[in-house]
C-alpha positions in Angstrom: -7.6 29.1 3.5 -7.6 26.1 5.8 -7.9 22.6 4.2 -10.4 20.3 5.5 -9.3 16.8 6.2 -11.3 13.5 4.8 -12.1 12.7 8.5 -13.8 16.3 9.1 -15.8 15.7 6.0 -16.9 12.2 7.1 -15.2 10.9 4.0 -13.7 7.3 4.2 -9.8 7.3 3.8 -6.9 5.0 4.2 -3.3 5.9 5.5 -0.1 4.5 3.8 2.3 2.6 5.9 4.9 2.0 3.6 6.1 3.5 0.3 8.5 1.4 -1.5 10.2 4.2 -3.7 10.2 7.6 -2.2 14.1 7.1 -2.9 14.6 5.9 -6.4 17.2 3.1 -5.8 16.9 -0.5 -6.2 18.8 -1.2 -2.9 16.0 1.3 -1.1 13.1 -0.4 -2.7 14.3 -4.2 -1.5 14.9 -2.6 1.9 11.6 -1.4 2.1 9.9 -4.5 0.6 11.8 -6.6 3.4 10.6 -3.9 6.0 6.9 -5.0 5.0 7.6 -8.4 6.0 8.6 -7.2 9.4 5.6 -5.0 9.7 3.1 -7.9 8.8 4.7 -9.6 11.9 2.9 -6.9 14.1 0.2 -5.9 11.9 -1.9 -7.8 9.1 -3.7 -4.7 7.7 -1.0 -2.5 6.0 -1.0 -0.5 3.0 2.2 -0.4 0.9 2.6 1.9 -2.3 5.1 2.6 -5.0 5.2 4.3 -8.5 4.3 2.9 -11.7 6.6 5.5 -13.7 10.3 6.0 -13.0 10.8 3.1 -10.5 8.0 1.1 -11.6 10.1 -1.8 -13.1 12.1 -2.0 -10.0 9.2 -2.0 -7.8 7.5 -4.8 -10.0 10.8 -6.8 -9.9 10.9 -6.6 -5.9 7.4 -7.4 -5.6 7.5 -10.4 -7.8 10.1 -11.9 -5.4 8.4 -10.8 -2.1 4.5 -11.6 -2.8 4.9 -15.3 -1.8 6.3 -14.2 1.4 3.6 -11.7 1.8 1.1 -14.3 1.2 2.1 -16.6 4.0 1.5 -13.9 6.6 -1.5 -11.9 4.9 -4.0 -11.8 2.3 -3.3 -9.4 -0.5 -6.5 -7.6 -1.2 -7.9 -4.4 -3.1 -7.9 -1.4 -1.1 -11.6 -0.7 -1.5 -12.0 -4.1 0.9 -10.1 -2.1 3.5 -12.0 1.0 3.1 -15.1 1.3 5.4 -18.2 2.3 3.0 -16.5 1.5 -0.1 -19.4 -0.1 -1.6 -21.1 3.3 -1.4 -18.4 4.8 -3.7 -18.5 2.4 -6.5 -20.9 3.4 -9.6 -22.8 0.5 -11.4 -21.5 -0.3 -14.9 
C-alpha cells in the first residue's frame, strides 16, 4: 500500500536540516553543532534536532556552549512559528 505524503494530504510539515546525534559520539555532536553555525551563514531558517535519551546530556552540553553563537546569527524560535497554518493546529486550553 502506498503511503501518502503530508504535501499530498495538504498537511503542513517541516523538514529537518541537521541531526545532532545520529552518530552517538560527543565528537560528532560537536561537529554537527559547529556545522549549524556554517549553515546559518547561508540560511537563517534551519531546523536542527537531537535526542533527549541516550545522547541527550551530550547534546544539551554542546548546545549550551553553542547557543550564544547561534543567537548572533539567527533567532531561536519554536517550530510552530515556522509551520504555516500552525495556529490552526493548536487546541484551546
